[in-house]
C-alpha positions in Angstrom: -33.3 -72.5 -17.7 -32.3 -74.4 -21.3 -29.3 -73.3 -23.5 -29.9 -70.3 -25.6 -30.6 -70.8 -29.4 -28.0 -69.9 -31.9 -30.4 -67.1 -33.2 -30.7 -65.6 -29.8 -26.7 -65.7 -29.0 -26.2 -64.2 -32.3 -28.9 -61.4 -31.6 -27.4 -60.8 -28.5 -24.0 -60.3 -29.6 -24.8 -58.0 -32.6 -26.9 -55.8 -30.2 -23.9 -55.9 -27.6 -21.5 -55.0 -30.7 -24.2 -52.2 -31.7 -23.5 -50.6 -28.2 -26.6 -51.4 -26.4 -26.4 -51.5 -22.6 -26.3 -54.9 -20.8 -29.7 -53.9 -19.1 -31.3 -52.9 -22.4 -30.3 -56.3 -24.0 -31.2 -58.5 -21.1 -34.8 -57.2 -21.1 -35.1 -57.4 -24.8 -34.0 -60.9 -24.9 -35.7 -62.0 -21.5 -32.4 -63.4 -20.1 -30.4 -62.1 -17.1 -28.0 -59.5 -17.0 -25.1 -61.8 -15.8 -25.8 -64.0 -18.8 -25.5 -61.0 -21.2 -22.6 -59.6 -19.4 -20.6 -63.0 -19.4 -21.3 -63.0 -23.2 -20.1 -59.5 -23.6 -16.7 -60.5 -22.2 -16.2 -63.4 -24.6 -16.9 -60.7 -27.4 -14.6 -58.1 -26.2 -11.7 -60.5 -24.9 -9.8 -59.7 -28.0 -10.1 -55.7 -27.5 -7.2 -54.0 -25.3 -9.0 -52.6 -22.4 -8.0 -49.3 -20.8 -7.0 -49.7 -17.1 -8.4 -46.0 -16.2 -5.2 -44.1 -16.7 -3.5 -42.9 -19.8 -4.3 -44.5 -23.2 -2.1 -47.1 -24.4 0.3 -45.9 -27.0 1.9 -49.0 -27.9 0.4 -52.6 -28.2 2.2 -55.1 -26.3 3.2 -56.9 -29.9 4.8 -53.7 -30.9 6.9 -53.0 -27.6 8.2 -56.6 -28.1 9.3 -56.0 -31.6 10.9 -52.7 -31.1 13.0 -54.2 -28.0 13.8 -57.1 -30.5 15.0 -54.6 -33.1 17.2 -53.2 -30.6 18.7 -56.1 -29.0 19.8 -57.1 -32.6 21.3 -53.6 -33.4 18.7 -52.6 -36.4 17.6 -49.6 -34.1 19.8 -47.6 -31.8 16.5 -46.1 -30.0 13.1 -46.6 -29.9 
């Protein structure tokens, strides 16, 4: 199969962002589920994903900044 057109790629990304399932998007655009899933991973790579336990309370960047402030004496406790 050839490369996907830019219009088709943008349609797939918009459908995934809208919350459509991988199966629905693959049948709508006529491509494999693995291709849609791979495109979805690139879209959501910036989003922090839960590991299935408690929700994350602080972002890693926030944790680092708190540790830095404590190390430099700006804060006594977190």
